[in-house]
N, C-alpha and C positions, 0 to 999 in steps of 0.2 A: 397208583402205580409209580407216579413221578416221585412221590415222597419216599417210597421204598428204595428207589434208585439212589436218591440223595443219601439215605441212611447207609446204604451199602458202600457208596463211595467214601463217605465220611468215616465209616468203620474201617475200611481198608487203610485209609490214611492214619487213622487213630491207632492202628495196631502198633506201629513203630513209634508213635509220638506220645502216647498216653502218659508215661512217667515224666516226660519233660514239662508237663503242665503243673505238677505238684512241687512246690518249693522244698518240701521235706523228702522228696524222692530222689534227690540228686545222688547219683552213684548207684541207685537201686533200680535194676531193670526187671520187669516181670513180663511174662508172656501171656498172651490171651489164651483162654481155654478154647478147645475145639468147638466151633459153632457159635462162639460169642460174637456179637456185633457191637461196635463202639461208634457213637456219633459225636462229632466235634462241631460245635456251633461257632459262627463268626465272633461271638462275644467271648469265646474261650471256655464256656462251660461244656461239659461232656456228659454222656450217658451211655450205659451199656445195657444189653439185653441178651437173653438166650431165647431165640425164636424157636417155635415148635418145628417139627420136621417139614411140614407143608410150607410154612413161611420161609424157612431156611432154604428150601429147594428153589423157591421163587427168587429169592435174593441171589443165589448162586448163578442163576441164569443171566443176571446183569453184572456179576462181579468179574473183575479182571485181576490177575495176579500182580503183585508188586514186584517189579523187576530190578529195582535198585534201592539203596538206602534213601529214606525220606526224612526231612526234618521239619518240625513245626515250632513256632515260638509265639509268645504273647508280648504285646507292648505294655507300657506302664498302666494303660487304661484297661488292659485285659483283652483287647481285640486279638484274635488269632490270625497268624500268618503262616503260609507254607514257604519254605526256603527253597530256592532253585538249586538243586544238587546235580545239575546236568554236566558240570565240568569235572575233570579228573580230580582236581584239587578239592572241590566241594565234596565229591564222593569219598575221598580219603578222610576228610574231616568228619564226615557223617559216620563212616564206619569206625573211626577211632572213638567217637563219642558213644557208639552203641556197644563197644567192647565191655 
């Protein structure tokens, strides 16, 4: 149950950050498909899955909607970081990047 919760949280974060991890995806934004789950690991690797209806329903019980723009990045060694976008300036930069 705890691992499913981690997958859901990582998936929600990954929705807005997935293209940022691919060097060749700069400027190319894609949307997740309905029901798709994306997991982002601390070492920067990612995975996606399309859960069946039962598993998807269980995950949605733990899911929370994203209320603002979120940013992720990796360092030179590939470790993943989430950027604090709680200020108005950071939100503006995040939204500008997502356009």
